[in-house]
matplotlib code that plots the C-alpha trace (Angstrom):
import matplotlib.pyplot as plt

x = [-9.1, -6.8, -5.0, -2.3, -0.9, 0.3, 0.2, -2.6, -3.1, -6.1, -6.5, -9.4, -7.2, -4.4, -6.9, -8.2, -4.9, -2.2, -1.2, -1.7, 2.1, 2.0, -1.0, 0.9, 3.8, 1.6, -0.2, 3.2, 4.4, 1.1, 1.6, 5.2, 4.0, 1.4, 4.0, 6.4, 3.4, 2.8, 6.4, 6.6, 3.5, 5.1, 8.2, 6.1, 5.0, 1.8, 1.7, -0.2, -2.9, -3.5, -3.9, -5.7, -9.0, -7.8, -6.2, -6.1, -7.0, -4.8, -5.0, -5.8, -4.6, -7.9, -7.5, -11.1, -12.9, -16.2, -14.4, -14.6, -12.7, -11.6, -9.1, -8.4, -6.8, -3.4, -1.0, -3.0, -2.0, -5.2, -8.3, -8.2, -11.5, -12.2, -15.2, -16.4, -19.4, -21.0, -23.8, -25.1, -24.4, -21.0, -18.0, -15.1, -11.5, -9.2, -5.5, -2.9, 0.8, 4.2, 6.5, 8.2, 5.0, 4.5, 0.7, -0.1, -3.9, -6.3, -10.1, -13.3, -16.7, -20.0, -20.8, -24.1, -25.4, -24.5, -21.8, -20.1, -17.7, -15.1, -12.8, -9.4, -7.3, -3.8, -2.6, -1.0, 1.6, 4.8, 5.5, 6.1, 4.6, 2.1, -0.4, -4.0, -5.9, -9.6, -10.8, -14.3, -15.7, -15.7, -12.1, -9.5, -7.8, -5.0, -3.7, -0.5, -1.0, 1.6, 1.3, 2.8, 3.2]
y = [25.8, 23.1, 20.8, 18.3, 16.7, 19.5, 22.0, 24.5, 27.1, 29.4, 30.0, 32.5, 35.1, 34.6, 35.0, 38.3, 39.9, 38.6, 39.2, 36.2, 35.6, 35.2, 32.9, 30.7, 30.6, 29.6, 26.9, 25.5, 25.4, 23.7, 20.9, 20.6, 19.8, 17.4, 15.6, 15.4, 14.0, 11.2, 10.5, 10.1, 7.9, 5.8, 5.2, 3.4, 0.3, -1.3, -5.0, -7.4, -7.8, -4.0, -4.0, -7.2, -5.6, -2.6, -4.3, -2.0, 1.1, 4.0, 5.7, 9.3, 12.1, 13.5, 17.0, 17.2, 14.1, 15.3, 14.7, 10.9, 9.9, 6.4, 6.1, 2.8, 0.8, 1.7, 1.2, 2.1, 1.9, 3.3, 4.6, 5.7, 5.6, 8.3, 7.9, 10.9, 11.1, 14.4, 15.6, 18.1, 19.3, 21.2, 22.3, 20.1, 21.0, 18.2, 18.6, 16.0, 16.8, 15.0, 14.6, 17.8, 19.7, 20.5, 20.7, 18.4, 18.8, 21.1, 20.8, 22.1, 20.2, 20.1, 16.9, 15.7, 14.8, 11.1, 9.0, 10.4, 8.2, 10.2, 8.4, 9.9, 8.8, 8.2, 6.5, 9.7, 9.7, 7.8, 5.4, 7.0, 8.5, 11.3, 13.1, 13.6, 16.3, 16.9, 20.3, 21.5, 24.0, 21.4, 20.5, 18.7, 15.4, 14.0, 10.6, 9.0, 7.5, 5.0, 4.9, 1.8, 1.1]
z = [9.7, 8.4, 10.9, 10.3, 13.4, 15.7, 12.8, 12.4, 9.8, 9.7, 5.9, 6.1, 7.9, 5.4, 2.4, 3.9, 4.9, 2.6, -1.0, -3.7, -3.4, 0.4, 0.0, -2.4, -0.2, 2.9, 0.8, -0.3, 3.3, 4.3, 1.6, 2.8, 6.4, 5.1, 3.1, 6.2, 8.0, 5.4, 5.4, 9.1, 9.2, 6.5, 8.7, 11.3, 9.6, 11.1, 11.9, 9.5, 12.1, 12.1, 8.3, 7.6, 7.3, 5.3, 2.4, -0.7, 1.3, 2.2, 5.5, 5.4, 7.3, 8.5, 9.5, 10.5, 11.7, 9.8, 6.5, 5.8, 2.6, 1.3, -1.6, -3.4, -4.9, -3.6, -5.3, -8.5, -12.3, -13.7, -12.1, -8.4, -6.7, -4.0, -1.7, 0.2, 2.5, 2.9, 5.2, 2.7, -0.8, -0.8, -3.0, -3.1, -4.2, -5.2, -5.5, -6.8, -6.0, -6.5, -3.4, -4.3, -3.9, -7.5, -8.3, -11.1, -10.9, -9.2, -9.6, -8.1, -8.2, -6.4, -4.3, -3.2, 0.2, 1.2, -0.5, -3.5, -5.6, -7.7, -10.3, -10.9, -13.9, -12.6, -15.9, -17.2, -14.2, -14.0, -11.4, -8.0, -4.9, -4.8, -2.6, -3.2, -1.1, -0.5, 0.8, 1.7, 4.0, 6.8, 6.7, 4.6, 4.2, 2.3, 1.2, -0.1, -3.5, -5.1, -8.9, -10.4, -14.1]

ax = plt.figure().add_subplot(projection="3d")
ax.plot(x, y, z, "-o")
ax.set_aspect("equal")
plt.show()
């Protein structure tokens, strides 16, 4: 199950009962909801006292509290560091999207138990705002990423 704020979508039942075209449409809707959530969060700027200990980190929209991810530096001009803690070895799917929902990258890999550090090269993207998503069997998280040249 994937949650974003008050939105809840059960992907397993969609995969079992829907055609690939309907699954694509539902995933696109889910990304739109995530993007709207990020934009709403950005509209409420935290105070300096609230962010003083988080310099360089981007807050994540954790859709499952068991998925603990950190993304930095943000803004980024080259390599983006993604740290993901896992209680056991598991499959991870990473997605990178522009704000229109266009998928720019999709990859799957196996992560180990404990802390995993993933490096993602953002130097090929032009300046702008992007969304990076992380999905495991335990849940999903996404983060806004600002690329600057």
